[in-house]
Biopython code that builds the backbone (N, CA, C, O; Angstrom):
import numpy as np
from Bio.PDB.StructureBuilder import StructureBuilder

atoms = [
    (1, "UNK", "N", (104.225, 99.321, 93.651)),
    (1, "UNK", "CA", (104.429, 98.215, 94.519)),
    (1, "UNK", "C", (103.329, 97.887, 95.882)),
    (1, "UNK", "O", (103.116, 98.641, 96.831)),
    (2, "UNK", "N", (102.672, 96.396, 95.608)),
    (2, "UNK", "CA", (102.251, 95.930, 96.604)),
    (2, "UNK", "C", (102.793, 96.456, 98.370)),
    (2, "UNK", "O", (103.953, 96.273, 98.738)),
    (3, "UNK", "N", (102.168, 96.836, 98.905)),
    (3, "UNK", "CA", (102.450, 96.984, 100.588)),
    (3, "UNK", "C", (102.314, 96.266, 101.090)),
    (3, "UNK", "O", (101.638, 95.458, 100.453)),
    (4, "UNK", "N", (102.768, 95.628, 102.853)),
    (4, "UNK", "CA", (101.929, 94.488, 103.565)),
    (4, "UNK", "C", (100.335, 94.606, 103.521)),
    (4, "UNK", "O", (99.566, 93.646, 103.570)),
    (5, "UNK", "N", (99.884, 96.291, 103.393)),
    (5, "UNK", "CA", (98.282, 95.928, 103.887)),
    (5, "UNK", "C", (97.640, 96.474, 102.611)),
    (5, "UNK", "O", (97.037, 97.547, 102.646)),
    (6, "UNK", "N", (97.724, 95.946, 101.777)),
    (6, "UNK", "CA", (97.054, 95.595, 100.227)),
    (6, "UNK", "C", (97.330, 94.253, 100.198)),
    (6, "UNK", "O", (98.416, 93.717, 100.419)),
    (7, "UNK", "N", (96.000, 93.602, 99.836)),
    (7, "UNK", "CA", (95.736, 92.289, 99.815)),
    (7, "UNK", "C", (95.224, 92.269, 98.284)),
    (7, "UNK", "O", (94.612, 93.171, 97.712)),
    (8, "UNK", "N", (95.726, 90.690, 97.619)),
    (8, "UNK", "CA", (95.024, 90.800, 96.449)),
    (8, "UNK", "C", (94.107, 90.676, 96.190)),
    (8, "UNK", "O", (93.505, 90.042, 97.056)),
    (9, "UNK", "N", (93.282, 91.043, 95.061)),
    (9, "UNK", "CA", (91.363, 90.669, 95.346)),
    (9, "UNK", "C", (91.390, 89.009, 95.269)),
    (9, "UNK", "O", (91.957, 88.033, 94.778)),
    (10, "UNK", "N", (90.078, 89.574, 96.349)),
    (10, "UNK", "CA", (89.569, 88.004, 96.991)),
    (10, "UNK", "C", (88.955, 87.513, 96.333)),
    (10, "UNK", "O", (87.967, 88.211, 96.104)),
    (11, "UNK", "N", (88.933, 86.163, 95.565)),
    (11, "UNK", "CA", (87.459, 85.590, 94.894)),
    (11, "UNK", "C", (85.680, 86.284, 94.828)),
    (11, "UNK", "O", (85.095, 86.413, 93.753)),
    (12, "UNK", "N", (85.150, 86.599, 95.956)),
    (12, "UNK", "CA", (83.962, 87.297, 96.575)),
    (12, "UNK", "C", (84.377, 88.949, 95.372)),
    (12, "UNK", "O", (83.509, 89.719, 94.963)),
    (13, "UNK", "N", (85.595, 89.044, 95.131)),
    (13, "UNK", "CA", (85.916, 90.632, 94.659)),
    (13, "UNK", "C", (85.310, 90.285, 93.011)),
    (13, "UNK", "O", (84.446, 90.803, 92.303)),
    (14, "UNK", "N", (86.538, 88.800, 92.801)),
    (14, "UNK", "CA", (86.474, 89.196, 91.005)),
    (14, "UNK", "C", (84.833, 88.777, 90.665)),
    (14, "UNK", "O", (84.232, 89.238, 89.694)),
    (15, "UNK", "N", (84.261, 87.867, 91.600)),
    (15, "UNK", "CA", (83.134, 87.900, 91.481)),
    (15, "UNK", "C", (82.119, 89.510, 90.699)),
    (15, "UNK", "O", (81.687, 89.891, 89.611)),
    (16, "UNK", "N", (82.197, 90.023, 92.337)),
    (16, "UNK", "CA", (82.329, 90.795, 91.788)),
    (16, "UNK", "C", (82.330, 92.030, 91.279)),
    (16, "UNK", "O", (82.125, 93.115, 91.823)),
    (17, "UNK", "N", (82.634, 91.691, 89.960)),
    (17, "UNK", "CA", (84.005, 92.918, 89.034)),
    (17, "UNK", "C", (83.702, 92.231, 88.378)),
    (17, "UNK", "O", (83.961, 92.824, 87.331)),
    (18, "UNK", "N", (83.137, 90.945, 87.978)),
    (18, "UNK", "CA", (82.332, 90.397, 86.390)),
    (18, "UNK", "C", (80.829, 91.345, 86.626)),
    (18, "UNK", "O", (80.108, 92.072, 85.942)),
    (19, "UNK", "N", (80.855, 91.076, 87.359)),
    (19, "UNK", "CA", (78.799, 91.731, 88.528)),
    (19, "UNK", "C", (78.412, 92.436, 87.921)),
    (19, "UNK", "O", (77.536, 92.434, 87.057)),
    (20, "UNK", "N", (79.571, 93.721, 88.651)),
    (20, "UNK", "CA", (79.481, 94.809, 87.918)),
    (20, "UNK", "C", (79.920, 95.442, 86.604)),
    (20, "UNK", "O", (79.951, 96.619, 86.243)),
    (21, "UNK", "N", (80.329, 94.030, 85.857)),
    (21, "UNK", "CA", (80.716, 94.289, 83.844)),
    (21, "UNK", "C", (79.768, 94.279, 83.064)),
    (21, "UNK", "O", (79.726, 94.727, 81.918)),
    (22, "UNK", "N", (78.232, 93.288, 84.215)),
    (22, "UNK", "CA", (77.355, 92.456, 83.261)),
    (22, "UNK", "C", (76.157, 94.146, 84.243)),
    (22, "UNK", "O", (74.943, 93.957, 84.328)),
    (23, "UNK", "N", (76.435, 94.783, 84.508)),
    (23, "UNK", "CA", (74.766, 95.715, 85.394)),
    (23, "UNK", "C", (75.893, 96.228, 84.878)),
    (23, "UNK", "O", (76.628, 95.258, 84.692)),
    (24, "UNK", "N", (76.599, 97.491, 84.446)),
    (24, "UNK", "CA", (76.912, 98.577, 84.078)),
    (24, "UNK", "C", (76.420, 98.338, 82.040)),
    (24, "UNK", "O", (75.544, 98.923, 81.404)),
    (25, "UNK", "N", (77.384, 97.305, 81.588)),
    (25, "UNK", "CA", (76.446, 97.575, 79.909)),
    (25, "UNK", "C", (75.451, 97.159, 80.083)),
    (25, "UNK", "O", (74.961, 96.897, 78.985)),
    (26, "UNK", "N", (74.470, 96.799, 81.255)),
    (26, "UNK", "CA", (73.448, 95.941, 81.313)),
    (26, "UNK", "C", (72.836, 97.960, 81.218)),
    (26, "UNK", "O", (71.922, 98.251, 80.446)),
    (27, "UNK", "N", (73.505, 99.046, 82.083)),
    (27, "UNK", "CA", (72.918, 99.668, 82.854)),
    (27, "UNK", "C", (72.907, 101.217, 81.093)),
    (27, "UNK", "O", (71.927, 101.876, 80.746)),
    (28, "UNK", "N", (73.996, 101.249, 80.608)),
    (28, "UNK", "CA", (74.032, 101.988, 79.353)),
    (28, "UNK", "C", (73.466, 101.850, 78.300)),
    (28, "UNK", "O", (72.661, 102.739, 78.022)),
    (29, "UNK", "N", (73.662, 100.588, 77.198)),
    (29, "UNK", "CA", (72.430, 99.975, 76.702)),
    (29, "UNK", "C", (70.759, 100.406, 77.090)),
    (29, "UNK", "O", (70.108, 100.828, 76.134)),
    (30, "UNK", "N", (70.396, 100.361, 77.778)),
    (30, "UNK", "CA", (68.775, 100.319, 78.178)),
    (30, "UNK", "C", (68.947, 102.490, 78.276)),
    (30, "UNK", "O", (67.968, 103.237, 78.282)),
    (31, "UNK", "N", (70.671, 103.039, 78.344)),
    (31, "UNK", "CA", (70.079, 104.430, 78.849)),
    (31, "UNK", "C", (70.289, 104.623, 77.207)),
    (31, "UNK", "O", (69.828, 105.599, 76.617)),
    (32, "UNK", "N", (70.956, 103.689, 76.622)),
    (32, "UNK", "CA", (70.911, 104.741, 74.845)),
    (32, "UNK", "C", (71.977, 104.855, 74.857)),
    (32, "UNK", "O", (72.359, 105.537, 73.907)),
    (33, "UNK", "N", (73.024, 104.397, 75.717)),
    (33, "UNK", "CA", (74.528, 104.757, 76.157)),
    (33, "UNK", "C", (75.452, 103.904, 75.124)),
    (33, "UNK", "O", (76.512, 103.481, 75.586)),
    (34, "UNK", "N", (75.165, 103.637, 73.865)),
    (34, "UNK", "CA", (76.197, 102.801, 73.200)),
    (34, "UNK", "C", (77.229, 102.736, 73.042)),
    (34, "UNK", "O", (77.784, 103.821, 73.221)),
    (35, "UNK", "N", (78.102, 101.669, 72.669)),
    (35, "UNK", "CA", (79.877, 102.167, 72.754)),
    (35, "UNK", "C", (80.122, 103.375, 71.911)),
    (35, "UNK", "O", (80.706, 104.345, 72.396)),
    (36, "UNK", "N", (79.748, 103.367, 70.797)),
    (36, "UNK", "CA", (79.254, 105.151, 69.557)),
    (36, "UNK", "C", (79.633, 106.395, 70.524)),
    (36, "UNK", "O", (80.396, 107.346, 70.356)),
    (37, "UNK", "N", (78.505, 105.879, 71.982)),
    (37, "UNK", "CA", (78.225, 107.686, 72.406)),
    (37, "UNK", "C", (78.864, 107.483, 73.117)),
    (37, "UNK", "O", (79.074, 108.474, 73.817)),
    (38, "UNK", "N", (79.504, 106.452, 73.464)),
    (38, "UNK", "CA", (80.735, 107.088, 75.096)),
    (38, "UNK", "C", (82.408, 106.606, 74.488)),
    (38, "UNK", "O", (83.368, 106.953, 75.176)),
    (39, "UNK", "N", (82.625, 105.902, 73.342)),
    (39, "UNK", "CA", (83.849, 105.678, 72.949)),
    (39, "UNK", "C", (83.887, 105.867, 71.548)),
    (39, "UNK", "O", (84.660, 106.785, 71.270)),
    (40, "UNK", "N", (83.231, 105.237, 70.334)),
    (40, "UNK", "CA", (83.551, 105.902, 69.143)),
    (40, "UNK", "C", (82.347, 106.238, 68.270)),
    (40, "UNK", "O", (81.861, 105.426, 67.483)),
    (41, "UNK", "N", (81.827, 107.653, 68.474)),
    (41, "UNK", "CA", (81.232, 107.531, 67.206)),
    (41, "UNK", "C", (80.512, 107.836, 65.933)),
    (41, "UNK", "O", (79.670, 108.605, 65.468)),
    (42, "UNK", "N", (81.718, 106.263, 65.429)),
    (42, "UNK", "CA", (81.480, 106.227, 63.773)),
    (42, "UNK", "C", (80.215, 104.374, 63.955)),
    (42, "UNK", "O", (79.834, 103.701, 62.997)),
    (43, "UNK", "N", (79.997, 104.173, 65.030)),
    (43, "UNK", "CA", (79.573, 102.465, 64.758)),
    (43, "UNK", "C", (78.284, 102.125, 65.681)),
    (43, "UNK", "O", (78.876, 101.673, 66.662)),
    (44, "UNK", "N", (76.999, 102.053, 65.984)),
    (44, "UNK", "CA", (76.699, 101.603, 67.203)),
    (44, "UNK", "C", (76.793, 100.350, 67.280)),
    (44, "UNK", "O", (76.594, 99.513, 66.400)),
    (45, "UNK", "N", (77.173, 100.185, 68.595)),
    (45, "UNK", "CA", (78.106, 98.916, 68.691)),
    (45, "UNK", "C", (77.797, 98.763, 70.401)),
    (45, "UNK", "O", (78.547, 99.417, 71.125)),
    (46, "UNK", "N", (76.371, 97.653, 71.281)),
    (46, "UNK", "CA", (76.110, 97.218, 72.462)),
    (46, "UNK", "C", (76.794, 96.599, 73.636)),
    (46, "UNK", "O", (77.229, 95.474, 73.389)),
    (47, "UNK", "N", (76.980, 96.985, 74.710)),
    (47, "UNK", "CA", (77.315, 97.046, 75.657)),
    (47, "UNK", "C", (77.982, 95.420, 75.712)),
    (47, "UNK", "O", (77.319, 94.456, 75.332)),
    (48, "UNK", "N", (79.007, 95.327, 76.101)),
    (48, "UNK", "CA", (78.469, 93.162, 76.919)),
    (48, "UNK", "C", (79.544, 93.904, 77.709)),
    (48, "UNK", "O", (80.152, 94.967, 77.584)),
    (49, "UNK", "N", (79.508, 92.479, 78.927)),
    (49, "UNK", "CA", (80.085, 92.714, 80.037)),
    (49, "UNK", "C", (82.318, 92.328, 79.921)),
    (49, "UNK", "O", (83.269, 92.422, 80.697)),
    (50, "UNK", "N", (82.060, 91.837, 78.231)),
    (50, "UNK", "CA", (83.823, 91.485, 78.227)),
    (50, "UNK", "C", (84.199, 92.703, 77.223)),
    (50, "UNK", "O", (85.152, 92.316, 76.547)),
    (51, "UNK", "N", (83.734, 94.347, 76.769)),
    (51, "UNK", "CA", (83.211, 95.233, 76.098)),
    (51, "UNK", "C", (83.581, 96.451, 77.342)),
    (51, "UNK", "O", (84.287, 97.450, 77.200)),
    (52, "UNK", "N", (82.886, 96.013, 78.519)),
    (52, "UNK", "CA", (82.721, 96.727, 79.432)),
    (52, "UNK", "C", (84.589, 96.317, 79.971)),
    (52, "UNK", "O", (85.288, 97.323, 80.096)),
    (53, "UNK", "N", (85.083, 95.351, 80.171)),
    (53, "UNK", "CA", (86.223, 95.266, 80.556)),
    (53, "UNK", "C", (87.353, 95.462, 79.710)),
    (53, "UNK", "O", (88.431, 95.946, 80.055)),
    (54, "UNK", "N", (87.024, 95.040, 78.545)),
    (54, "UNK", "CA", (88.430, 95.648, 77.816)),
    (54, "UNK", "C", (88.034, 96.644, 77.534)),
    (54, "UNK", "O", (87.489, 96.020, 76.624)),
    (55, "UNK", "N", (87.640, 97.949, 77.334)),
    (55, "UNK", "CA", (87.135, 99.230, 77.062)),
    (55, "UNK", "C", (87.142, 100.206, 77.513)),
    (55, "UNK", "O", (87.671, 101.141, 76.912)),
    (56, "UNK", "N", (86.389, 100.433, 79.112)),
    (56, "UNK", "CA", (86.301, 100.953, 79.861)),
    (56, "UNK", "C", (87.235, 100.234, 81.445)),
    (56, "UNK", "O", (87.966, 100.929, 82.151)),
    (57, "UNK", "N", (87.094, 99.494, 81.565)),
    (57, "UNK", "CA", (88.128, 98.627, 83.095)),
    (57, "UNK", "C", (89.450, 99.215, 82.639)),
    (57, "UNK", "O", (89.962, 100.251, 83.063)),
    (58, "UNK", "N", (90.036, 98.203, 81.492)),
    (58, "UNK", "CA", (91.195, 97.890, 81.223)),
    (58, "UNK", "C", (92.363, 98.845, 80.866)),
    (58, "UNK", "O", (93.480, 98.696, 81.360)),
    (59, "UNK", "N", (92.007, 100.011, 79.829)),
    (59, "UNK", "CA", (92.392, 100.445, 80.358)),
    (59, "UNK", "C", (93.149, 101.710, 81.539)),
    (59, "UNK", "O", (94.338, 101.886, 81.807)),
    (60, "UNK", "N", (91.580, 102.629, 82.194)),
    (60, "UNK", "CA", (91.527, 102.352, 83.005)),
    (60, "UNK", "C", (93.278, 101.988, 84.686)),
    (60, "UNK", "O", (94.030, 102.637, 85.413)),
    (61, "UNK", "N", (93.027, 100.963, 84.438)),
    (61, "UNK", "CA", (93.425, 100.046, 85.557)),
    (61, "UNK", "C", (94.952, 99.600, 84.863)),
    (61, "UNK", "O", (95.680, 98.666, 85.203)),
    (62, "UNK", "N", (95.194, 100.785, 83.584)),
    (62, "UNK", "CA", (96.849, 100.047, 83.299)),
    (62, "UNK", "C", (96.802, 101.778, 83.258)),
    (62, "UNK", "O", (97.818, 102.467, 83.343)),
    (63, "UNK", "N", (95.585, 102.257, 83.131)),
    (63, "UNK", "CA", (96.802, 104.059, 83.004)),
    (63, "UNK", "C", (97.416, 104.427, 84.913)),
    (63, "UNK", "O", (98.279, 105.136, 85.431)),
    (64, "UNK", "N", (96.124, 103.244, 85.498)),
    (64, "UNK", "CA", (96.249, 103.280, 87.265)),
    (64, "UNK", "C", (97.240, 102.263, 87.761)),
    (64, "UNK", "O", (97.456, 101.889, 88.914)),
    (65, "UNK", "N", (97.547, 102.064, 87.131)),
    (65, "UNK", "CA", (98.613, 100.642, 88.157)),
    (65, "UNK", "C", (99.473, 100.067, 87.323)),
    (65, "UNK", "O", (100.496, 99.525, 87.738)),
    (66, "UNK", "N", (99.009, 100.149, 85.506)),
    (66, "UNK", "CA", (100.751, 99.692, 85.155)),
    (66, "UNK", "C", (100.724, 98.370, 85.245)),
    (66, "UNK", "O", (101.771, 97.744, 85.082)),
    (67, "UNK", "N", (98.919, 97.381, 85.657)),
    (67, "UNK", "CA", (99.448, 96.194, 85.651)),
    (67, "UNK", "C", (97.958, 95.633, 84.108)),
    (67, "UNK", "O", (96.941, 96.250, 83.791)),
    (68, "UNK", "N", (98.623, 94.032, 83.432)),
    (68, "UNK", "CA", (98.149, 94.113, 82.146)),
    (68, "UNK", "C", (96.569, 93.423, 83.410)),
    (68, "UNK", "O", (95.462, 93.920, 83.619)),
    (69, "UNK", "N", (97.004, 92.576, 83.776)),
    (69, "UNK", "CA", (95.610, 91.405, 84.283)),
    (69, "UNK", "C", (95.342, 92.207, 85.463)),
    (69, "UNK", "O", (96.064, 92.884, 86.195)),
    (70, "UNK", "N", (93.167, 91.741, 85.426)),
    (70, "UNK", "CA", (92.568, 91.903, 87.367)),
    (70, "UNK", "C", (93.393, 90.912, 87.806)),
    (70, "UNK", "O", (94.097, 91.261, 88.753)),
    (71, "UNK", "N", (93.512, 89.996, 87.498)),
    (71, "UNK", "CA", (94.131, 88.897, 88.487)),
    (71, "UNK", "C", (94.583, 89.697, 89.152)),
    (71, "UNK", "O", (93.921, 90.021, 90.138)),
    (72, "UNK", "N", (96.213, 90.527, 88.857)),
    (72, "UNK", "CA", (97.184, 91.177, 89.840)),
    (72, "UNK", "C", (96.620, 92.418, 90.754)),
    (72, "UNK", "O", (97.133, 92.862, 91.781)),
    (73, "UNK", "N", (95.811, 92.713, 90.310)),
    (73, "UNK", "CA", (94.893, 93.417, 91.199)),
    (73, "UNK", "C", (95.118, 93.328, 93.025)),
    (73, "UNK", "O", (95.286, 92.339, 93.739)),
    (74, "UNK", "N", (95.034, 94.844, 93.383)),
    (74, "UNK", "CA", (94.695, 94.192, 95.389)),
    (74, "UNK", "C", (93.592, 95.219, 94.834)),
    (74, "UNK", "O", (93.527, 95.906, 93.814)),
    (75, "UNK", "N", (92.473, 94.964, 96.312)),
    (75, "UNK", "CA", (91.670, 95.232, 96.619)),
    (75, "UNK", "C", (90.986, 96.675, 96.535)),
    (75, "UNK", "O", (89.931, 97.206, 96.188)),
    (76, "UNK", "N", (92.100, 96.945, 97.006)),
    (76, "UNK", "CA", (91.775, 98.889, 97.039)),
    (76, "UNK", "C", (92.219, 99.272, 95.380)),
    (76, "UNK", "O", (91.510, 100.210, 95.014)),
    (77, "UNK", "N", (92.848, 98.981, 94.653)),
    (77, "UNK", "CA", (93.011, 99.530, 93.486)),
    (77, "UNK", "C", (91.784, 98.765, 93.050)),
    (77, "UNK", "O", (91.015, 99.718, 92.929)),
    (78, "UNK", "N", (91.215, 97.915, 92.795)),
    (78, "UNK", "CA", (89.942, 97.035, 92.479)),
    (78, "UNK", "C", (88.765, 98.518, 92.183)),
    (78, "UNK", "O", (88.175, 98.922, 91.180)),
    (79, "UNK", "N", (88.874, 99.223, 94.328)),
    (79, "UNK", "CA", (87.602, 99.847, 94.480)),
    (79, "UNK", "C", (88.202, 101.532, 93.978)),
    (79, "UNK", "O", (87.627, 102.620, 93.940)),
    (80, "UNK", "N", (89.752, 101.060, 93.607)),
    (80, "UNK", "CA", (89.944, 102.422, 92.763)),
    (80, "UNK", "C", (89.598, 102.822, 91.350)),
    (80, "UNK", "O", (89.482, 103.964, 90.904)),
    (81, "UNK", "N", (89.522, 102.206, 91.019)),
    (81, "UNK", "CA", (89.366, 102.257, 90.263)),
    (81, "UNK", "C", (88.265, 101.890, 89.015)),
    (81, "UNK", "O", (88.332, 101.854, 87.786)),
    (82, "UNK", "N", (87.194, 101.636, 90.060)),
    (82, "UNK", "CA", (85.275, 102.275, 90.251)),
    (82, "UNK", "C", (84.933, 103.026, 90.390)),
    (82, "UNK", "O", (84.099, 103.630, 89.716)),
    (83, "UNK", "N", (85.670, 103.444, 91.772)),
    (83, "UNK", "CA", (84.810, 104.574, 91.399)),
    (83, "UNK", "C", (85.704, 105.836, 90.816)),
    (83, "UNK", "O", (85.403, 106.944, 91.259)),
    (84, "UNK", "N", (86.767, 105.753, 89.868)),
    (84, "UNK", "CA", (86.583, 106.252, 89.033)),
    (84, "UNK", "C", (86.142, 106.502, 86.939)),
    (84, "UNK", "O", (86.301, 107.394, 86.105)),
    (85, "UNK", "N", (85.631, 105.277, 86.965)),
    (85, "UNK", "CA", (85.088, 105.019, 86.408)),
    (85, "UNK", "C", (83.363, 105.223, 86.690)),
    (85, "UNK", "O", (82.559, 105.365, 85.769)),
    (86, "UNK", "N", (83.088, 105.209, 87.777)),
    (86, "UNK", "CA", (81.584, 105.935, 88.160)),
    (86, "UNK", "C", (81.928, 106.662, 88.683)),
    (86, "UNK", "O", (81.037, 107.009, 89.458)),
    (87, "UNK", "N", (82.986, 107.373, 88.835)),
    (87, "UNK", "CA", (82.612, 109.456, 88.842)),
    (87, "UNK", "C", (82.450, 109.684, 87.400)),
    (87, "UNK", "O", (81.504, 110.350, 86.979)),
    (88, "UNK", "N", (83.300, 109.178, 86.651)),
    (88, "UNK", "CA", (83.053, 109.637, 84.598)),
    (88, "UNK", "C", (81.967, 109.515, 84.554)),
    (88, "UNK", "O", (81.285, 110.539, 84.588)),
    (89, "UNK", "N", (81.218, 108.013, 84.442)),
    (89, "UNK", "CA", (80.162, 108.251, 84.160)),
    (89, "UNK", "C", (79.365, 108.699, 84.258)),
    (89, "UNK", "O", (78.538, 108.762, 83.348)),
    (90, "UNK", "N", (79.124, 109.534, 86.044)),
    (90, "UNK", "CA", (77.886, 109.549, 86.523)),
    (90, "UNK", "C", (78.536, 111.445, 86.020)),
    (90, "UNK", "O", (77.748, 112.390, 86.017)),
    (91, "UNK", "N", (79.323, 111.530, 85.828)),
    (91, "UNK", "CA", (79.348, 113.294, 85.825)),
    (91, "UNK", "C", (79.645, 113.872, 83.912)),
    (91, "UNK", "O", (79.169, 114.924, 83.483)),
    (92, "UNK", "N", (80.213, 113.232, 83.340)),
    (92, "UNK", "CA", (79.030, 112.599, 81.512)),
    (92, "UNK", "C", (77.970, 113.022, 81.256)),
    (92, "UNK", "O", (77.443, 114.007, 80.739)),
    (93, "UNK", "N", (77.502, 111.224, 82.138)),
    (93, "UNK", "CA", (76.848, 110.679, 81.527)),
    (93, "UNK", "C", (75.367, 111.092, 82.625)),
    (93, "UNK", "O", (74.698, 111.987, 82.109)),
    (94, "UNK", "N", (75.068, 110.830, 83.342)),
    (94, "UNK", "CA", (74.129, 110.821, 84.181)),
    (94, "UNK", "C", (74.251, 109.079, 84.713)),
    (94, "UNK", "O", (73.117, 108.719, 85.030)),
    (95, "UNK", "N", (74.967, 108.274, 84.840)),
    (95, "UNK", "CA", (75.081, 106.546, 85.176)),
    (95, "UNK", "C", (75.935, 106.646, 86.872)),
    (95, "UNK", "O", (76.917, 107.227, 87.335)),
    (96, "UNK", "N", (75.244, 106.033, 87.195)),
    (96, "UNK", "CA", (75.227, 104.733, 88.665)),
    (96, "UNK", "C", (75.247, 103.420, 88.790)),
    (96, "UNK", "O", (74.344, 102.683, 89.187)),
    (97, "UNK", "N", (76.160, 103.193, 88.485)),
    (97, "UNK", "CA", (75.513, 101.314, 88.215)),
    (97, "UNK", "C", (76.645, 101.268, 90.321)),
    (97, "UNK", "O", (77.791, 101.620, 90.600)),
    (98, "UNK", "N", (76.061, 100.959, 90.778)),
    (98, "UNK", "CA", (76.362, 100.551, 92.022)),
    (98, "UNK", "C", (77.250, 99.153, 92.458)),
    (98, "UNK", "O", (77.101, 98.071, 91.890)),
    (99, "UNK", "N", (78.089, 99.370, 93.446)),
    (99, "UNK", "CA", (78.742, 97.997, 92.798)),
    (99, "UNK", "C", (78.336, 96.432, 94.159)),
    (99, "UNK", "O", (78.256, 96.421, 95.387)),
    (100, "UNK", "N", (78.195, 95.449, 93.193)),
    (100, "UNK", "CA", (77.752, 94.412, 93.215)),
    (100, "UNK", "C", (77.843, 93.691, 94.639)),
    (100, "UNK", "O", (78.727, 92.840, 94.737)),
    (101, "UNK", "N", (77.000, 93.940, 95.806)),
    (101, "UNK", "CA", (77.105, 93.640, 97.310)),
    (101, "UNK", "C", (75.603, 92.189, 97.322)),
    (101, "UNK", "O", (74.612, 91.924, 96.641)),
    (102, "UNK", "N", (76.296, 91.643, 98.531)),
    (102, "UNK", "CA", (74.086, 90.703, 99.354)),
    (102, "UNK", "C", (73.511, 91.755, 99.060)),
    (102, "UNK", "O", (72.824, 91.904, 98.049)),
    (103, "UNK", "N", (73.729, 92.608, 99.918)),
    (103, "UNK", "CA", (72.825, 93.490, 100.359)),
    (103, "UNK", "C", (72.262, 94.373, 99.230)),
    (103, "UNK", "O", (71.055, 94.148, 99.135)),
    (104, "UNK", "N", (72.847, 95.672, 97.970)),
    (104, "UNK", "CA", (72.847, 95.364, 96.642)),
    (104, "UNK", "C", (71.767, 93.919, 96.089)),
    (104, "UNK", "O", (70.768, 94.449, 95.602)),
    (105, "UNK", "N", (71.691, 93.095, 96.040)),
    (105, "UNK", "CA", (71.772, 92.344, 95.141)),
    (105, "UNK", "C", (70.968, 91.275, 95.691)),
    (105, "UNK", "O", (70.971, 90.088, 95.363)),
    (106, "UNK", "N", (69.996, 92.100, 96.931)),
    (106, "UNK", "CA", (68.642, 91.569, 97.936)),
    (106, "UNK", "C", (68.178, 92.691, 97.598)),
    (106, "UNK", "O", (67.006, 93.068, 97.597)),
    (107, "UNK", "N", (69.102, 93.226, 97.309)),
    (107, "UNK", "CA", (67.851, 95.186, 97.837)),
    (107, "UNK", "C", (66.747, 94.927, 96.031)),
    (107, "UNK", "O", (65.559, 94.860, 95.717)),
    (108, "UNK", "N", (68.404, 94.853, 95.179)),
    (108, "UNK", "CA", (68.002, 94.748, 93.024)),
    (108, "UNK", "C", (66.367, 93.141, 93.351)),
    (108, "UNK", "O", (65.277, 93.407, 92.845)),
    (109, "UNK", "N", (66.454, 92.228, 93.874)),
    (109, "UNK", "CA", (65.447, 91.630, 93.635)),
    (109, "UNK", "C", (64.586, 92.007, 94.157)),
    (109, "UNK", "O", (63.508, 91.960, 93.564)),
    (110, "UNK", "N", (64.648, 92.574, 95.551)),
    (110, "UNK", "CA", (62.958, 92.689, 96.097)),
    (110, "UNK", "C", (62.162, 93.883, 95.070)),
    (110, "UNK", "O", (60.990, 94.256, 95.122)),
    (111, "UNK", "N", (63.149, 94.269, 94.234)),
    (111, "UNK", "CA", (62.510, 95.901, 93.317)),
    (111, "UNK", "C", (62.054, 94.616, 92.613)),
    (111, "UNK", "O", (60.852, 94.435, 92.805)),
    (112, "UNK", "N", (62.647, 93.631, 91.832)),
    (112, "UNK", "CA", (61.681, 93.177, 89.931)),
    (112, "UNK", "C", (61.402, 92.738, 91.344)),
    (112, "UNK", "O", (60.466, 91.972, 91.578)),
]
sb = StructureBuilder()
sb.init_structure("model")
sb.init_model(0)
sb.init_chain("A")
sb.init_seg("    ")
for serial, (resi, resn, name, xyz) in enumerate(atoms, 1):
    if name == "N":
        sb.init_residue(resn, " ", resi, " ")
    sb.init_atom(name, np.array(xyz, "f"), 0.0, 1.0, " ", f" {name:<3s}", serial, name[0])
structure = sb.get_structure()
């Protein structure tokens, strides 16, 4: 149940969420960790932002919050789900993707 302190996600947070999906898909693909290696051992399936959302984010979101849609998430829940996914991928595969922020985007553009 949402308390008064917990606010529904913001538009900026929604844009960051979907940008995170894209960055994570790119990082997993570049690391040779297709969906087969992370989820299903039978078929080579490259990651996309949509299947990051459906096969990584949404199952953890549902287990953690019992919510069906990202539109229902609070700002705190988004951070907690991100932390859970990032910790798992870091521990199991050595992959960590920074949450998109203005600062991280500026730093990334300087590197590229």
